[in-house]
N, C-alpha and C positions, 0 to 999 in steps of 0.2 A: 503495499500500500501509498510507503511510505519513496518508492519510487517512480511511482502513480504521481503522486503531485509532483513530487521535482521535475518531469517530463511534463508535466501541466503546465507547471510553474516557468520552465523553460519556451514552452513552447505561446506561450500568454509572449513573455519576452520578450523573444521573435517576431510575433504579430505586432507590437507595438514599436518595436525596433522599424521593422516596414514601413507603418504609417506614419511614424514620425518622416519620415524620408518623404513621403508624397506632398509636391507641391501641386497647387491650384490655380489655376490663371484664364477668365471667360476669353472668349475670342468671338470678333465675326468679321466673316469671310464675304467675298463678293469676286464675282469678273462675271468672264461671256463664256456663253455655250455656243459651242457648232455642235448641231444634234441632228440626229437621221435616222428613219427603220430602217434594218436589216431588209437587202434585195433581194436573198432565198438563193434559190440552187441556181449557177449557172447553164445556162439553154433553156429556164423559163420566165425567166423577169422579161422576156420581151411580147408576151401575146397572154396578156391578162382582159380577164373580167371584173371589172372593181368598182363594190356594192359598197363601201364601206362608208362614203360620203352623198353620194348621189344615186349609185346604181348602177349605171352610165358602161355601156362596152364600150371598150378601150382599145383602136389599131393598135395590130403592133408596129413599132418602133425602136430604133437599130441603141436603143439607150437606158441606161438605170429607171425602174420606173418611182425609185424615192430617191431624191439628195441632199443636201446638207443646208440647214437654214439657221441662222444666228439669234440666238435668244441671249440670257443670262439670270444669274443664280446669286441670290443674299442667304446668308445663314450664319450660327449662331452654336457657338460651342464651347468647351471645356474640358482645357487641357490637366491632367491629370500624369504629372510627370512622376513615374516611378523611380528611373535612376536616368543615368547621362547615359542607357542605351534606348531605354522604350518609355513610351509613353501613350498612352491611350487618350481617346479625343470626342467621348458622343458626341453629334452633331446633329441640329434641327435646319434644314434647309428646303430655302422654295427654289424650283428650279421651272424656267421659260423654253421649253423642248419643243419636239415635234419633226417636221421634215414638210422638203419642199416636194410634192408628187405630177406627176403627171397624172391630171383627173378628168380635164374635159377636150371632149373628141371638137375642132372644131372644122366645120364641114367646106368653108366657105376657104382656109388655108390648107385644108386635108393634113394636119396636123394634129398632137395632142398639146396640151397649153398647161403649164406652171400653175400648182395652187398653194396653196401651204394649209397645211395640217398641222390646229396648233394644238398642244396641251402642255399644261403647266402640272406642276407637282411639289406636295409640301411632302418632303422627307426626312426619316430618322436613320441616321449614318452611326453607327461603331468602327472608326478609324482606331487601327496600329499602326502608330508612328516610330520608327525606327530610327532613331538623331545618330548621325555625325557630324558631331564639330556643328558647322553650319546648315550644314544636310539636312535630310531625312526624307526617308522615304514611307511610305504605308499605303496601308491597305486593309480592306473591310467589307463586310455584308452592310444591305439596307430596306428598308422598306419605302416606299415611296405610293403616297396615297394621291389621284386626280383631284384636283381644285375647279378643274375649267377646261373646257376641251371644243373645238368646232366641229366634230364627225362620231362617229357612231363609236367609242373603244373597244376592242373587244374585252379586255380585263379594268377595273377601275383601280387595283392595286397590283400595282412591280415588284420583286424581289429584286436588289440589284448586288453587283459586287464593284465595288471602286477600286482602284492602285494609281499610287502617283508620285510624285516626288515633291519635293519643297526647298527653298532656302533661303533662311534667315540672314535679311539684309542687316538689320541691326537687332538688338533684345528684343524691341518687342515687335519689328513690322519684319512682315516677308512675302514672299510671293510661292504661288504655288501651280501645278499641273496636273489632271485627272484623266483617267478613261474610267468611264461606267458604262456597263451592260448590263438590260437587263433581260429576266429571261421568261415572263410572262409575255404572251402575245399582245399587240396595243391594237393593230390592224391585222384583218385579213383579207387576203383575195382569191379569185377563183384562175387558174387556167385553164384556158378550152386550147382544145388542140383538134385538128381532124386531119385522118390519116388516109383521105381521099373512097373511103367508103363506110368509115363509121366517127359522130364525133363525141368526146367525151373529154372531160374537165374535173380536177383537181384543184381542192385549195392548199394554199398555203399559209404560215403566219409570219408575221413579222413583228422583232421585237426592240426597244432602243436599244442607241447607238449613239454616248456622249462624250466630249472632249470638251473639256473645260480651261481656263488658263485665266489667273485673277491673282489678290492677294488679299492677306489676313491679319490682323492686328492682333494682339497676346495684351492682355491687360492685368499690370501687377498688383496683386494684393499684398497691403500691411497687415 
């Protein structure tokens, strides 16, 4: 029994020592997004029947259906630095995303015309940061919830994975770049194929792809 109390006391002392080393700093972050939806398998991305927005049939054209559009992000976070190497950074972020899509066929020009599919998310992320002096690498999962959209989305919640890097210009101010991918389908398209004797179609799901670049400011807590 004495050994149990000694072990318990050592464990509590160890936990208290770790907690004493943790530093807390609030963070604000913001910047630009470059987003789009995945285009799908090669060979199927040029013959779509697209019904996510208008239900109109799209004529074949030798280009991707979805291309990038520019948005922005704003966020709040808490930097929990456990040691020189590792920081846990929970975040709450607003992100303006979507894609530029060929969604309307104009019979006068015989071409597909572009239109923006806009979707905004409020997301929670758990970012794990690994610090190397002024540089840091970060990775973490997240959940994004749609707050607004101008098309019929397949899912209102997206499971995401973010990867990126940052650089501390000063003790409090730095820049960062991230790449984020979504798991849940946002838009669904139907591929139409005619073999000469029969007509067939198949559906394909398209998810979020996002590159962001911005800055962050870390506040000191006395």
